[in-house]
C-alpha positions, 0 to 999 in steps of 0.5 A: 836300175835294171835287172842285173844280167851281165849284159854290159860285160857281154856286149863289150866283149868280142867273142871268138867264133868258137865262143859264139858257137858255144854260147848259141849251143848253150842257149839252144840247150836251155830252150830245149830243156825249158819249153816255157821260153818258147811257149810263154812263161807267164800264166795269169787269168784275165782277172789277175791281168786286169788287177795288174793293169788297174793297179798300174793305172792307179799308181801311174795316173791316179786312176784318172782318164786325164792321167792317161795322156801326159808329156813330162817336162824336159822330155821329147815324147808323149807318155800315154796310157797306164804304162806311159807308153812312149810316142815320139813326134816325127823325126824325133828319137831318143834312147828309150824304146818307142812302145805306143805304136806297138800298143796300138797294133796290139789293141787292133789285133785284139779287135779293139776300136782304134781311132783312124788317126792312129792307123794312118800309115804303118808307123804314124808319129805323134801329131804334137811336136813338143810338150807345149803343143801337146798341152795346148791341144788338151781340149781338141777333138783329136786329144779327146779321141785319144783319151777315150781310146786309152780309157776304153782299152785299159784291160787290153793295155794290161794284156799288152804289158803282160805280153811284153813281160812274156817276151822279155825273158828270151831277150834277157836269156840271149844276152846273159851268157853264162848267167842265162840259167840263173836268170831263168830260174829267178824269173820263174821264181818271181813270176810264179805268183800274181804278186810277183808277176805284177812286180816284174810287169811294172819293172820291165815296162818302166825300166826295160829288159836291160838289153838295149845299150841306149837304156843302160846306166854306167854301161850296165843293163840292170 
């Protein structure tokens, strides 16, 4: 389940023009009163960010390089890196947000070395079309390149996870309606410590922000 933010109720309600204007005005006032929304709400040192990344790597991949490349049975996408970032094959889509191409862009923008096949085109699809193909390719040169890339960028992957959390708050606020101020308050309260940030990073990465309709449970983005 995702963080409760009344997203399901808000998304299913048809707002009047006046009601929409009032909602926008309220959000604008909140943004003005709380500059952290625009300037970044998360404040972690590089060492704290790296500790979060290493902990997630240990929890999700047993801290192994082999665990950085996986494709779970019954799923139609590869799960890569410490955060099991989703990568869909060509012409395949699912209910979950695709995050691996965003990670590649983030690493590249930070000066990280990226294999050429991950930079082929604006949005290269996963080169393996099924779990069977993916498993059969474990010892290929391309898969080894992918694992080496992921193993060498763990710290940048941790930065990416924290950055995603930082960007999640405005999304939740804009989708929360009357609960916006309460959500912001609780978010700041939890994010005020490295341990709280770890919990939020882990939750948002693996459960989502609760704003995508395709990722809701029983109509609720929580």
